Every structure is written in structure tokens, then in C-alpha cells.
Biopython code that builds the backbone (N, CA, C, O; Angstrom):
import numpy as np
from Bio.PDB.StructureBuilder import StructureBuilder

atoms = [
    (1, "MET", "N", (2.060, -9.079, -10.609)),
    (1, "MET", "CA", (2.061, -10.605, -11.268)),
    (1, "MET", "C", (2.703, -10.916, -12.347)),
    (1, "MET", "O", (2.200, -10.386, -13.338)),
    (2, "ASP", "N", (3.827, -11.714, -12.612)),
    (2, "ASP", "CA", (4.402, -11.964, -13.708)),
    (2, "ASP", "C", (4.656, -13.276, -13.952)),
    (2, "ASP", "O", (4.143, -14.025, -13.121)),
    (3, "PHE", "N", (5.379, -13.890, -14.960)),
    (3, "PHE", "CA", (6.076, -15.084, -15.087)),
    (3, "PHE", "C", (7.343, -14.960, -15.423)),
    (3, "PHE", "O", (7.827, -14.094, -16.152)),
    (4, "VAL", "N", (8.000, -16.026, -14.768)),
    (4, "VAL", "CA", (9.923, -16.111, -15.333)),
    (4, "VAL", "C", (9.963, -17.184, -15.977)),
    (4, "VAL", "O", (9.382, -18.208, -15.615)),
    (5, "GLY", "N", (10.597, -17.085, -16.926)),
    (5, "GLY", "CA", (11.150, -18.324, -17.832)),
    (5, "GLY", "C", (11.046, -18.312, -18.794)),
    (5, "GLY", "O", (10.299, -17.398, -19.144)),
    (6, "PRO", "N", (11.479, -18.982, -19.708)),
    (6, "PRO", "CA", (11.919, -20.404, -19.497)),
    (6, "PRO", "C", (13.226, -20.543, -18.657)),
    (6, "PRO", "O", (14.228, -19.839, -18.778)),
    (7, "LEU", "N", (13.048, -21.522, -17.830)),
    (7, "LEU", "CA", (14.264, -21.694, -16.777)),
    (7, "LEU", "C", (14.847, -23.212, -17.306)),
    (7, "LEU", "O", (14.186, -23.979, -18.005)),
    (8, "PRO", "N", (16.091, -23.447, -16.866)),
    (8, "PRO", "CA", (16.923, -24.645, -16.930)),
    (8, "PRO", "C", (15.424, -25.669, -16.435)),
    (8, "PRO", "O", (14.494, -25.323, -15.708)),
    (9, "MET", "N", (15.628, -26.903, -17.091)),
    (9, "MET", "CA", (14.478, -27.753, -16.591)),
    (9, "MET", "C", (15.045, -28.647, -15.530)),
    (9, "MET", "O", (16.236, -28.962, -15.538)),
    (10, "GLU", "N", (14.156, -29.080, -14.571)),
    (10, "GLU", "CA", (13.927, -29.425, -13.441)),
    (10, "GLU", "C", (13.738, -30.997, -13.630)),
    (10, "GLU", "O", (13.544, -31.418, -14.771)),
    (11, "THR", "N", (13.784, -31.799, -12.649)),
    (11, "THR", "CA", (13.067, -33.274, -12.935)),
    (11, "THR", "C", (11.659, -33.478, -12.929)),
    (11, "THR", "O", (11.280, -34.634, -13.115)),
    (12, "SER", "N", (10.737, -32.515, -12.738)),
    (12, "SER", "CA", (9.596, -32.469, -12.600)),
    (12, "SER", "C", (9.108, -31.475, -13.722)),
    (12, "SER", "O", (7.949, -31.063, -13.680)),
    (13, "GLN", "N", (9.801, -31.158, -14.532)),
    (13, "GLN", "CA", (9.642, -30.591, -15.787)),
    (13, "GLN", "C", (9.108, -29.131, -15.775)),
    (13, "GLN", "O", (8.783, -28.572, -16.823)),
    (14, "ARG", "N", (9.040, -28.630, -14.759)),
    (14, "ARG", "CA", (8.819, -27.194, -14.328)),
    (14, "ARG", "C", (9.757, -25.931, -14.701)),
    (14, "ARG", "O", (10.640, -25.528, -13.943)),
    (15, "LYS", "N", (9.507, -25.441, -15.766)),
    (15, "LYS", "CA", (10.488, -24.387, -16.233)),
    (15, "LYS", "C", (10.054, -23.148, -16.257)),
    (15, "LYS", "O", (10.711, -22.262, -16.805)),
    (16, "PHE", "N", (8.416, -22.831, -15.425)),
    (16, "PHE", "CA", (8.123, -21.520, -15.561)),
    (16, "PHE", "C", (8.065, -20.930, -13.649)),
    (16, "PHE", "O", (7.785, -21.788, -12.813)),
    (17, "LEU", "N", (8.235, -20.067, -13.374)),
    (17, "LEU", "CA", (7.661, -19.564, -12.075)),
    (17, "LEU", "C", (6.567, -18.344, -12.424)),
    (17, "LEU", "O", (6.743, -17.479, -13.282)),
    (18, "ILE", "N", (5.736, -18.440, -11.809)),
    (18, "ILE", "CA", (4.694, -17.521, -11.420)),
    (18, "ILE", "C", (4.976, -16.793, -10.503)),
    (18, "ILE", "O", (4.867, -17.453, -9.470)),
    (19, "VAL", "N", (5.358, -15.537, -10.239)),
    (19, "VAL", "CA", (5.749, -14.522, -8.947)),
    (19, "VAL", "C", (4.708, -13.638, -8.932)),
    (19, "VAL", "O", (4.264, -13.108, -9.950)),
    (20, "ALA", "N", (4.198, -13.408, -7.557)),
    (20, "ALA", "CA", (3.355, -12.399, -7.151)),
    (20, "ALA", "C", (4.192, -11.426, -6.038)),
    (20, "ALA", "O", (4.804, -12.047, -5.168)),
    (21, "VAL", "N", (4.254, -10.113, -6.010)),
    (21, "VAL", "CA", (4.720, -9.325, -4.994)),
    (21, "VAL", "C", (3.707, -8.513, -4.355)),
    (21, "VAL", "O", (2.841, -7.819, -4.886)),
    (22, "ASP", "N", (3.985, -8.736, -2.973)),
    (22, "ASP", "CA", (2.873, -7.324, -2.397)),
    (22, "ASP", "C", (3.472, -6.234, -2.310)),
    (22, "ASP", "O", (4.490, -6.245, -1.618)),
    (23, "TYR", "N", (3.084, -4.987, -2.938)),
    (23, "TYR", "CA", (3.503, -3.896, -3.098)),
    (23, "TYR", "C", (4.242, -3.284, -1.747)),
    (23, "TYR", "O", (5.333, -2.716, -1.704)),
    (24, "PHE", "N", (3.407, -3.539, -0.750)),
    (24, "PHE", "CA", (3.418, -2.806, 0.687)),
    (24, "PHE", "C", (4.687, -3.217, 1.356)),
    (24, "PHE", "O", (5.616, -2.446, 1.598)),
    (25, "THR", "N", (4.650, -4.656, 1.672)),
    (25, "THR", "CA", (5.520, -5.400, 2.252)),
    (25, "THR", "C", (6.660, -6.010, 1.619)),
    (25, "THR", "O", (7.622, -6.361, 2.301)),
    (26, "LYS", "N", (6.634, -6.161, 0.422)),
    (26, "LYS", "CA", (7.470, -6.531, -0.641)),
    (26, "LYS", "C", (7.440, -8.279, -0.454)),
    (26, "LYS", "O", (8.211, -8.990, -1.098)),
    (27, "TRP", "N", (6.627, -8.729, 0.337)),
    (27, "TRP", "CA", (6.473, -10.285, 0.469)),
    (27, "TRP", "C", (6.375, -10.895, -0.843)),
    (27, "TRP", "O", (5.646, -10.258, -1.603)),
    (28, "VAL", "N", (6.913, -11.975, -1.346)),
    (28, "VAL", "CA", (6.626, -12.752, -2.812)),
    (28, "VAL", "C", (6.598, -13.805, -2.351)),
    (28, "VAL", "O", (7.148, -14.308, -1.372)),
    (29, "GLU", "N", (5.592, -14.334, -3.455)),
    (29, "GLU", "CA", (5.077, -15.381, -3.485)),
    (29, "GLU", "C", (5.368, -16.020, -4.904)),
    (29, "GLU", "O", (5.402, -15.345, -5.932)),
    (30, "GLU", "N", (5.577, -17.400, -4.859)),
    (30, "GLU", "CA", (6.030, -17.821, -6.473)),
    (30, "GLU", "C", (5.795, -19.679, -6.366)),
    (30, "GLU", "O", (5.911, -20.510, -5.465)),
    (31, "GLU", "N", (5.477, -19.708, -7.573)),
    (31, "GLU", "CA", (5.124, -21.197, -7.669)),
    (31, "GLU", "C", (5.612, -21.720, -8.907)),
    (31, "GLU", "O", (5.349, -21.050, -9.905)),
    (32, "PRO", "N", (6.319, -22.860, -9.066)),
    (32, "PRO", "CA", (6.933, -23.245, -10.460)),
    (32, "PRO", "C", (5.935, -24.099, -10.797)),
    (32, "PRO", "O", (5.275, -24.876, -10.107)),
    (33, "LEU", "N", (5.913, -23.760, -12.355)),
    (33, "LEU", "CA", (4.969, -24.611, -13.230)),
    (33, "LEU", "C", (5.621, -25.219, -14.572)),
    (33, "LEU", "O", (6.773, -24.999, -14.946)),
    (34, "ALA", "N", (4.745, -25.960, -15.174)),
    (34, "ALA", "CA", (5.326, -26.807, -16.047)),
    (34, "ALA", "C", (4.742, -26.019, -17.188)),
    (34, "ALA", "O", (5.510, -26.050, -18.149)),
    (35, "THR", "N", (3.675, -25.339, -17.413)),
    (35, "THR", "CA", (3.093, -24.938, -18.484)),
    (35, "THR", "C", (2.465, -23.497, -18.353)),
    (35, "THR", "O", (1.927, -23.363, -17.254)),
    (36, "ILE", "N", (2.392, -22.552, -19.034)),
    (36, "ILE", "CA", (1.729, -21.101, -18.625)),
    (36, "ILE", "C", (0.260, -21.249, -19.178)),
    (36, "ILE", "O", (0.094, -21.090, -20.388)),
    (37, "ILE", "N", (-0.630, -21.493, -18.509)),
    (37, "ILE", "CA", (-2.127, -21.559, -18.814)),
    (37, "ILE", "C", (-2.848, -20.683, -17.839)),
    (37, "ILE", "O", (-2.433, -20.284, -16.752)),
    (38, "GLU", "N", (-4.156, -20.422, -18.491)),
    (38, "GLU", "CA", (-4.854, -19.435, -17.587)),
    (38, "GLU", "C", (-5.368, -20.447, -16.250)),
    (38, "GLU", "O", (-5.502, -20.037, -15.097)),
    (39, "LYS", "N", (-5.560, -21.550, -16.613)),
    (39, "LYS", "CA", (-6.045, -22.269, -15.223)),
    (39, "LYS", "C", (-4.827, -22.149, -14.202)),
    (39, "LYS", "O", (-5.167, -21.721, -13.098)),
    (40, "ASN", "N", (-3.557, -22.426, -14.345)),
    (40, "ASN", "CA", (-2.434, -22.096, -13.474)),
    (40, "ASN", "C", (-2.468, -20.606, -12.687)),
    (40, "ASN", "O", (-2.025, -20.341, -11.569)),
    (41, "THR", "N", (-3.148, -19.720, -13.657)),
    (41, "THR", "CA", (-2.999, -18.508, -12.881)),
    (41, "THR", "C", (-3.883, -18.331, -11.708)),
    (41, "THR", "O", (-3.685, -17.991, -10.541)),
    (42, "GLU", "N", (-5.120, -18.736, -12.529)),
    (42, "GLU", "CA", (-6.247, -18.426, -11.247)),
    (42, "GLU", "C", (-5.707, -19.677, -10.016)),
    (42, "GLU", "O", (-5.405, -19.240, -8.905)),
    (43, "SER", "N", (-5.644, -20.633, -10.172)),
    (43, "SER", "CA", (-5.012, -21.757, -9.178)),
    (43, "SER", "C", (-4.055, -20.994, -8.351)),
    (43, "SER", "O", (-4.320, -20.924, -7.151)),
    (44, "PHE", "N", (-2.990, -20.410, -8.784)),
    (44, "PHE", "CA", (-1.810, -19.641, -8.005)),
    (44, "PHE", "C", (-2.393, -18.536, -7.166)),
    (44, "PHE", "O", (-1.868, -18.246, -6.091)),
    (45, "VAL", "N", (-3.547, -17.856, -7.651)),
    (45, "VAL", "CA", (-3.965, -16.771, -7.274)),
    (45, "VAL", "C", (-4.939, -17.516, -5.743)),
    (45, "VAL", "O", (-4.801, -17.158, -4.573)),
    (46, "TRP", "N", (-5.680, -18.369, -6.160)),
    (46, "TRP", "CA", (-6.450, -18.900, -5.281)),
    (46, "TRP", "C", (-5.567, -19.811, -3.955)),
    (46, "TRP", "O", (-6.019, -19.796, -2.811)),
    (47, "LYS", "N", (-4.581, -20.396, -4.224)),
    (47, "LYS", "CA", (-3.978, -21.259, -3.313)),
    (47, "LYS", "C", (-3.055, -20.124, -2.465)),
    (47, "LYS", "O", (-3.104, -20.062, -1.237)),
    (48, "SER", "N", (-2.258, -19.289, -3.236)),
    (48, "SER", "CA", (-1.038, -18.730, -2.689)),
    (48, "SER", "C", (-1.282, -17.301, -2.217)),
    (48, "SER", "O", (-0.556, -16.822, -1.345)),
    (49, "ILE", "N", (-2.238, -16.630, -2.740)),
    (49, "ILE", "CA", (-2.872, -15.430, -2.163)),
    (49, "ILE", "C", (-4.132, -15.506, -1.395)),
    (49, "ILE", "O", (-4.096, -15.310, -0.181)),
    (50, "ILE", "N", (-5.309, -15.791, -2.032)),
    (50, "ILE", "CA", (-6.562, -15.803, -1.295)),
    (50, "ILE", "C", (-6.742, -16.833, 0.059)),
    (50, "ILE", "O", (-7.122, -16.485, 1.177)),
    (51, "CYS", "N", (-6.469, -17.801, -0.253)),
    (51, "CYS", "CA", (-6.168, -18.892, 0.872)),
    (51, "CYS", "C", (-5.304, -18.511, 1.956)),
    (51, "CYS", "O", (-5.722, -18.596, 3.111)),
    (52, "ARG", "N", (-4.007, -18.052, 1.680)),
    (52, "ARG", "CA", (-3.300, -17.713, 2.363)),
    (52, "ARG", "C", (-3.092, -16.303, 3.257)),
    (52, "ARG", "O", (-2.598, -16.166, 4.377)),
    (53, "PHE", "N", (-3.624, -15.367, 2.389)),
    (53, "PHE", "CA", (-3.706, -13.923, 2.953)),
    (53, "PHE", "C", (-4.953, -13.285, 3.035)),
    (53, "PHE", "O", (-5.049, -12.217, 3.640)),
    (54, "GLY", "N", (-6.018, -13.869, 2.440)),
    (54, "GLY", "CA", (-7.430, -13.006, 2.133)),
    (54, "GLY", "C", (-7.385, -12.665, 0.639)),
    (54, "GLY", "O", (-6.436, -12.851, -0.122)),
    (55, "VAL", "N", (-8.567, -12.139, 0.360)),
    (55, "VAL", "CA", (-8.910, -11.745, -0.895)),
    (55, "VAL", "C", (-7.958, -10.282, -1.028)),
    (55, "VAL", "O", (-7.941, -9.611, 0.005)),
    (56, "THR", "N", (-7.371, -9.877, -1.907)),
    (56, "THR", "CA", (-6.791, -8.871, -2.556)),
    (56, "THR", "C", (-7.498, -7.779, -2.912)),
    (56, "THR", "O", (-8.679, -8.083, -3.083)),
    (57, "ARG", "N", (-7.287, -6.689, -3.088)),
    (57, "ARG", "CA", (-7.962, -5.430, -3.589)),
    (57, "ARG", "C", (-7.815, -5.458, -4.844)),
    (57, "ARG", "O", (-8.764, -5.394, -5.626)),
    (58, "THR", "N", (-6.391, -5.574, -5.246)),
    (58, "THR", "CA", (-5.868, -5.415, -6.966)),
    (58, "THR", "C", (-4.736, -5.998, -7.032)),
    (58, "THR", "O", (-3.862, -6.088, -6.170)),
    (59, "ILE", "N", (-4.777, -6.509, -8.384)),
    (59, "ILE", "CA", (-3.645, -7.130, -8.687)),
    (59, "ILE", "C", (-3.304, -6.659, -9.992)),
    (59, "ILE", "O", (-4.189, -6.549, -10.841)),
    (60, "VAL", "N", (-1.869, -6.309, -10.295)),
    (60, "VAL", "CA", (-1.197, -5.662, -11.190)),
    (60, "VAL", "C", (-0.393, -6.596, -12.013)),
    (60, "VAL", "O", (0.615, -7.125, -11.544)),
    (61, "SER", "N", (-0.789, -6.811, -13.184)),
    (61, "SER", "CA", (0.010, -7.738, -13.884)),
    (61, "SER", "C", (0.172, -7.043, -15.217)),
    (61, "SER", "O", (-0.397, -5.996, -15.527)),
    (62, "ASP", "N", (1.360, -8.025, -16.293)),
    (62, "ASP", "CA", (1.420, -7.497, -17.550)),
    (62, "ASP", "C", (0.472, -7.990, -18.338)),
    (62, "ASP", "O", (-0.164, -8.970, -17.948)),
    (63, "ASN", "N", (0.170, -7.332, -19.740)),
    (63, "ASN", "CA", (-0.615, -7.918, -20.576)),
    (63, "ASN", "C", (-0.527, -9.381, -21.050)),
    (63, "ASN", "O", (-1.162, -9.529, -22.094)),
    (64, "GLY", "N", (0.083, -10.546, -20.594)),
    (64, "GLY", "CA", (0.159, -11.620, -21.101)),
    (64, "GLY", "C", (-1.132, -11.924, -20.945)),
    (64, "GLY", "O", (-1.944, -11.512, -20.117)),
    (65, "LYS", "N", (-1.299, -13.097, -22.294)),
    (65, "LYS", "CA", (-2.730, -13.611, -22.461)),
    (65, "LYS", "C", (-3.360, -14.523, -21.198)),
    (65, "LYS", "O", (-4.562, -14.789, -21.189)),
    (66, "GLN", "N", (-2.581, -14.920, -20.278)),
    (66, "GLN", "CA", (-2.864, -15.301, -18.999)),
    (66, "GLN", "C", (-3.549, -14.744, -18.064)),
    (66, "GLN", "O", (-4.252, -15.303, -17.222)),
    (67, "PHE", "N", (-3.294, -13.342, -18.246)),
    (67, "PHE", "CA", (-3.973, -12.340, -17.483)),
    (67, "PHE", "C", (-4.897, -11.876, -17.892)),
    (67, "PHE", "O", (-5.904, -11.642, -17.224)),
    (68, "ASP", "N", (-4.690, -11.538, -19.608)),
    (68, "ASP", "CA", (-5.691, -10.701, -20.037)),
    (68, "ASP", "C", (-6.792, -11.596, -20.986)),
    (68, "ASP", "O", (-6.857, -11.522, -22.213)),
    (69, "CYS", "N", (-7.660, -12.479, -20.097)),
    (69, "CYS", "CA", (-8.498, -13.225, -20.482)),
    (69, "CYS", "C", (-9.633, -13.304, -20.000)),
    (69, "CYS", "O", (-9.675, -12.955, -18.820)),
    (70, "GLN", "N", (-10.859, -13.717, -20.567)),
    (70, "GLN", "CA", (-11.977, -13.769, -20.181)),
    (70, "GLN", "C", (-12.248, -14.207, -18.790)),
    (70, "GLN", "O", (-12.948, -13.577, -17.997)),
    (71, "ALA", "N", (-11.294, -15.989, -18.405)),
    (71, "ALA", "CA", (-11.824, -16.428, -17.824)),
    (71, "ALA", "C", (-11.121, -16.109, -16.227)),
    (71, "ALA", "O", (-11.601, -16.476, -15.155)),
    (72, "PHE", "N", (-9.622, -15.174, -16.472)),
    (72, "PHE", "CA", (-8.923, -14.557, -15.390)),
    (72, "PHE", "C", (-9.797, -13.192, -15.063)),
    (72, "PHE", "O", (-9.929, -12.773, -13.913)),
    (73, "ARG", "N", (-10.262, -12.681, -15.990)),
    (73, "ARG", "CA", (-11.328, -11.292, -15.872)),
    (73, "ARG", "C", (-12.569, -11.921, -14.871)),
    (73, "ARG", "O", (-12.690, -11.556, -13.702)),
    (74, "ASP", "N", (-13.169, -12.589, -15.302)),
    (74, "ASP", "CA", (-14.153, -13.499, -14.535)),
    (74, "ASP", "C", (-13.987, -14.087, -13.156)),
    (74, "ASP", "O", (-14.943, -14.248, -12.399)),
    (75, "PHE", "N", (-12.784, -14.391, -12.864)),
    (75, "PHE", "CA", (-12.093, -15.129, -11.748)),
    (75, "PHE", "C", (-12.328, -13.792, -10.693)),
    (75, "PHE", "O", (-13.095, -13.787, -9.730)),
    (76, "CYS", "N", (-11.311, -12.486, -11.216)),
    (76, "CYS", "CA", (-11.152, -11.263, -10.306)),
    (76, "CYS", "C", (-12.612, -10.640, -9.936)),
    (76, "CYS", "O", (-12.910, -10.318, -8.786)),
    (77, "GLN", "N", (-13.584, -10.498, -11.184)),
    (77, "GLN", "CA", (-14.629, -10.286, -10.659)),
    (77, "GLN", "C", (-15.526, -10.926, -9.755)),
    (77, "GLN", "O", (-16.245, -10.176, -9.095)),
    (78, "GLU", "N", (-15.634, -12.124, -9.591)),
    (78, "GLU", "CA", (-16.112, -12.833, -8.635)),
    (78, "GLU", "C", (-15.395, -12.731, -7.016)),
    (78, "GLU", "O", (-16.040, -12.783, -5.969)),
    (79, "TRP", "N", (-14.385, -12.625, -7.097)),
    (79, "TRP", "CA", (-13.850, -12.493, -5.749)),
    (79, "TRP", "C", (-13.825, -10.735, -5.561)),
    (79, "TRP", "O", (-13.325, -10.263, -4.540)),
    (80, "ARG", "N", (-14.262, -10.057, -6.365)),
    (80, "ARG", "CA", (-14.151, -8.259, -6.342)),
    (80, "ARG", "C", (-12.613, -7.834, -5.909)),
    (80, "ARG", "O", (-12.261, -7.319, -4.848)),
    (81, "ILE", "N", (-11.666, -8.266, -7.239)),
    (81, "ILE", "CA", (-10.709, -8.000, -7.122)),
    (81, "ILE", "C", (-10.379, -7.265, -8.205)),
    (81, "ILE", "O", (-10.581, -7.693, -9.341)),
    (82, "GLU", "N", (-9.747, -5.891, -7.925)),
    (82, "GLU", "CA", (-9.624, -4.782, -9.177)),
    (82, "GLU", "C", (-8.350, -5.391, -10.152)),
    (82, "GLU", "O", (-7.208, -5.357, -9.693)),
    (83, "HIS", "N", (-8.567, -5.871, -11.328)),
    (83, "HIS", "CA", (-7.299, -6.443, -12.073)),
    (83, "HIS", "C", (-7.005, -5.022, -12.784)),
    (83, "HIS", "O", (-7.868, -4.324, -13.317)),
    (84, "ARG", "N", (-5.673, -4.732, -12.698)),
    (84, "ARG", "CA", (-4.834, -3.828, -13.360)),
    (84, "ARG", "C", (-4.001, -4.470, -14.449)),
    (84, "ARG", "O", (-3.454, -5.537, -14.169)),
    (85, "LEU", "N", (-3.821, -3.908, -15.760)),
    (85, "LEU", "CA", (-2.641, -4.390, -16.760)),
    (85, "LEU", "C", (-1.738, -3.195, -17.053)),
    (85, "LEU", "O", (-2.013, -2.097, -17.537)),
    (86, "ALA", "N", (-0.598, -3.707, -16.630)),
    (86, "ALA", "CA", (0.519, -2.652, -16.888)),
    (86, "ALA", "C", (0.462, -2.125, -18.404)),
    (86, "ALA", "O", (0.304, -2.930, -19.322)),
    (87, "LEU", "N", (0.590, -0.808, -18.628)),
    (87, "LEU", "CA", (0.830, -0.321, -19.835)),
    (87, "LEU", "C", (1.690, -0.900, -20.495)),
    (87, "LEU", "O", (2.848, -0.997, -20.087)),
    (88, "VAL", "N", (1.254, -1.428, -21.724)),
    (88, "VAL", "CA", (2.650, -1.544, -22.889)),
    (88, "VAL", "C", (3.646, -0.710, -23.171)),
    (88, "VAL", "O", (4.731, -1.150, -23.550)),
    (89, "ALA", "N", (3.424, 0.534, -23.034)),
    (89, "ALA", "CA", (4.093, 1.754, -22.849)),
    (89, "ALA", "C", (4.802, 2.331, -21.998)),
    (89, "ALA", "O", (5.541, 3.310, -22.113)),
    (90, "TYR", "N", (4.480, 1.493, -20.860)),
    (90, "TYR", "CA", (5.161, 2.033, -19.576)),
    (90, "TYR", "C", (5.103, 0.650, -18.492)),
    (90, "TYR", "O", (4.369, 0.576, -17.506)),
    (91, "PRO", "N", (6.079, -0.408, -18.959)),
    (91, "PRO", "CA", (5.848, -1.557, -17.955)),
    (91, "PRO", "C", (6.276, -1.259, -16.800)),
    (91, "PRO", "O", (6.007, -2.061, -15.905)),
    (92, "GLN", "N", (7.039, -0.074, -16.463)),
    (92, "GLN", "CA", (7.394, 0.180, -14.851)),
    (92, "GLN", "C", (6.131, 0.226, -14.157)),
    (92, "GLN", "O", (6.283, 0.037, -12.950)),
    (93, "SER", "N", (4.959, 0.409, -14.502)),
    (93, "SER", "CA", (3.595, 0.178, -13.895)),
    (93, "SER", "C", (3.905, -1.098, -12.962)),
    (93, "SER", "O", (3.574, -1.015, -11.779)),
    (94, "ASN", "N", (4.542, -2.313, -13.444)),
    (94, "ASN", "CA", (4.754, -3.635, -12.802)),
    (94, "ASN", "C", (5.943, -3.689, -12.364)),
    (94, "ASN", "O", (6.372, -4.803, -12.062)),
    (95, "GLY", "N", (6.782, -2.551, -12.209)),
    (95, "GLY", "CA", (7.901, -2.728, -11.946)),
    (95, "GLY", "C", (8.233, -3.623, -10.799)),
    (95, "GLY", "O", (8.907, -4.603, -11.115)),
    (96, "GLN", "N", (7.940, -3.521, -9.648)),
    (96, "GLN", "CA", (8.194, -4.247, -8.292)),
    (96, "GLN", "C", (8.296, -5.575, -8.933)),
    (96, "GLN", "O", (9.442, -6.017, -8.844)),
    (97, "ALA", "N", (7.215, -6.598, -9.743)),
    (97, "ALA", "CA", (7.449, -7.963, -10.172)),
    (97, "ALA", "C", (8.480, -7.708, -10.997)),
    (97, "ALA", "O", (9.264, -8.655, -10.936)),
    (98, "GLU", "N", (8.954, -6.631, -11.955)),
    (98, "GLU", "CA", (10.285, -7.081, -12.647)),
    (98, "GLU", "C", (11.471, -7.021, -12.042)),
    (98, "GLU", "O", (12.368, -7.704, -12.536)),
    (99, "VAL", "N", (11.768, -6.210, -10.848)),
    (99, "VAL", "CA", (12.782, -6.294, -10.365)),
    (99, "VAL", "C", (13.085, -7.566, -9.371)),
    (99, "VAL", "O", (14.212, -7.988, -9.115)),
    (100, "ILE", "N", (11.849, -8.089, -8.864)),
    (100, "ILE", "CA", (11.809, -9.389, -8.031)),
    (100, "ILE", "C", (12.323, -10.437, -8.893)),
    (100, "ILE", "O", (13.209, -11.205, -8.519)),
    (101, "ASN", "N", (11.665, -10.494, -10.294)),
    (101, "ASN", "CA", (12.207, -11.719, -11.283)),
    (101, "ASN", "C", (14.015, -11.707, -11.709)),
    (101, "ASN", "O", (14.780, -12.629, -11.991)),
    (102, "ARG", "N", (14.247, -10.007, -11.578)),
    (102, "ARG", "CA", (15.926, -10.027, -12.008)),
    (102, "ARG", "C", (16.428, -11.008, -10.630)),
    (102, "ARG", "O", (17.039, -12.072, -10.724)),
    (103, "GLU", "N", (16.130, -10.548, -9.751)),
    (103, "GLU", "CA", (16.461, -11.161, -8.390)),
    (103, "GLU", "C", (16.381, -12.758, -8.405)),
    (103, "GLU", "O", (17.357, -13.459, -8.139)),
    (104, "ILE", "N", (15.195, -13.237, -8.723)),
    (104, "ILE", "CA", (15.013, -14.706, -8.882)),
    (104, "ILE", "C", (16.405, -15.087, -9.719)),
    (104, "ILE", "O", (17.362, -15.727, -9.284)),
    (105, "ILE", "N", (16.240, -14.513, -11.034)),
    (105, "ILE", "CA", (17.260, -14.965, -11.803)),
    (105, "ILE", "C", (18.645, -15.126, -11.435)),
    (105, "ILE", "O", (19.246, -16.199, -11.379)),
    (106, "SER", "N", (19.208, -13.720, -11.132)),
    (106, "SER", "CA", (20.247, -13.856, -10.664)),
    (106, "SER", "C", (20.542, -14.862, -9.464)),
    (106, "SER", "O", (21.714, -15.231, -9.382)),
    (107, "GLY", "N", (19.624, -15.369, -8.501)),
    (107, "GLY", "CA", (19.618, -16.053, -7.641)),
    (107, "GLY", "C", (19.946, -17.467, -8.238)),
    (107, "GLY", "O", (20.854, -18.166, -7.788)),
    (108, "LEU", "N", (19.309, -17.757, -9.064)),
    (108, "LEU", "CA", (19.068, -19.171, -9.831)),
    (108, "LEU", "C", (20.327, -19.389, -10.690)),
    (108, "LEU", "O", (20.591, -20.517, -11.104)),
    (109, "LYS", "N", (21.120, -18.310, -10.969)),
    (109, "LYS", "CA", (22.152, -18.081, -11.991)),
    (109, "LYS", "C", (23.334, -18.527, -10.948)),
    (109, "LYS", "O", (24.207, -19.341, -11.249)),
    (110, "LYS", "N", (23.246, -17.949, -9.820)),
    (110, "LYS", "CA", (24.280, -17.976, -8.863)),
    (110, "LYS", "C", (24.224, -19.573, -8.408)),
    (110, "LYS", "O", (25.141, -20.365, -8.622)),
    (111, "CYS", "N", (23.033, -19.882, -7.772)),
    (111, "CYS", "CA", (23.308, -21.509, -7.132)),
    (111, "CYS", "C", (23.444, -22.642, -8.357)),
    (111, "CYS", "O", (23.749, -23.792, -8.042)),
    (112, "LEU", "N", (23.204, -22.285, -9.803)),
    (112, "LEU", "CA", (23.653, -23.134, -11.064)),
    (112, "LEU", "C", (25.077, -23.321, -10.830)),
    (112, "LEU", "O", (25.666, -24.378, -10.605)),
    (113, "GLU", "N", (25.636, -21.905, -10.932)),
    (113, "GLU", "CA", (27.099, -21.769, -10.949)),
    (113, "GLU", "C", (27.797, -22.436, -9.880)),
    (113, "GLU", "O", (28.649, -23.293, -10.113)),
    (114, "ASP", "N", (27.402, -22.004, -8.475)),
    (114, "ASP", "CA", (27.977, -23.003, -7.233)),
    (114, "ASP", "C", (27.990, -24.585, -7.759)),
    (114, "ASP", "O", (28.991, -25.301, -7.741)),
    (115, "SER", "N", (26.791, -24.946, -8.187)),
    (115, "SER", "CA", (26.774, -26.462, -8.362)),
    (115, "SER", "C", (27.431, -27.025, -8.973)),
    (115, "SER", "O", (27.816, -28.154, -8.666)),
    (116, "LYS", "N", (27.860, -26.231, -10.342)),
    (116, "LYS", "CA", (28.820, -26.579, -11.369)),
    (116, "LYS", "C", (30.613, -26.523, -10.807)),
    (116, "LYS", "O", (31.518, -27.116, -11.395)),
    (117, "GLY", "N", (30.765, -25.794, -9.744)),
    (117, "GLY", "CA", (31.861, -25.682, -9.004)),
    (117, "GLY", "C", (32.633, -24.638, -9.806)),
    (117, "GLY", "O", (33.847, -24.795, -9.931)),
    (118, "ARG", "N", (32.009, -23.554, -10.376)),
    (118, "ARG", "CA", (32.673, -22.477, -11.147)),
    (118, "ARG", "C", (33.407, -21.480, -9.829)),
    (118, "ARG", "O", (34.055, -20.471, -10.106)),
]
sb = StructureBuilder()
sb.init_structure("model")
sb.init_model(0)
sb.init_chain("A")
sb.init_seg("    ")
for serial, (resi, resn, name, xyz) in enumerate(atoms, 1):
    if name == "N":
        sb.init_residue(resn, " ", resi, " ")
    sb.init_atom(name, np.array(xyz, "f"), 0.0, 1.0, " ", f" {name:<3s}", serial, name[0])
structure = sb.get_structure()
């Protein structure tokens, strides 16, 4: 799991994306957010992962404060989800999310360029 942004503002003031990737199927779940806070992270995991697909065994994320906080650790512990933080010295351990982030940014740039008539 990772965050993308800030992105160009849209009308609803959502300038960030939270992105989760299933490592086996490469399925992507994302949600636009106005702010990056711990509660949004828990809400995303609940709505977009647990309620749709069931409780996952493991979540791999970067060391962002939204993931590496007591509230998110408690949330994962409550649902018996193993939460692994990507090593700062080895960010490739969260590589699938980073690849998807680049694809999302590339796609958004293309859409914006097309809408400008370039």
C-alpha cells in the first residue's frame, strides 16, 4: 500500500490517492483523498479490502506515518493482519505498489495532456 500525490486539484479537493495492489493477481484498488491521515488509511482498508475481499493475511506498506502509527497497528492487530513495513534501505520490498504508482501518474498525465489538446 502506498500514497500517490499531490495530484492536480479536482473540484472535490481530492489531491492524493491511496493505492493497494494484490501481489498475486496484480489487482489494484485506489481511492482519492483530500488529506492523508491515519483514519483514511483504516477506512480504505476496511471499505476497499476487508468488506470487498475479506481479511487479508499481510499488508506491505512504506514507512509513512499513516502506516507506522499505533492506531493502524491496533487496527491490523484487531483483524489479525500482519503489517510489514518496507525497509527504508530497500524500498523495492514495496516494489509492486511503486510500479503501479508510476503507471497511475503516467496515465493521469496522458489524460491531462489529451484534455488540453496537445
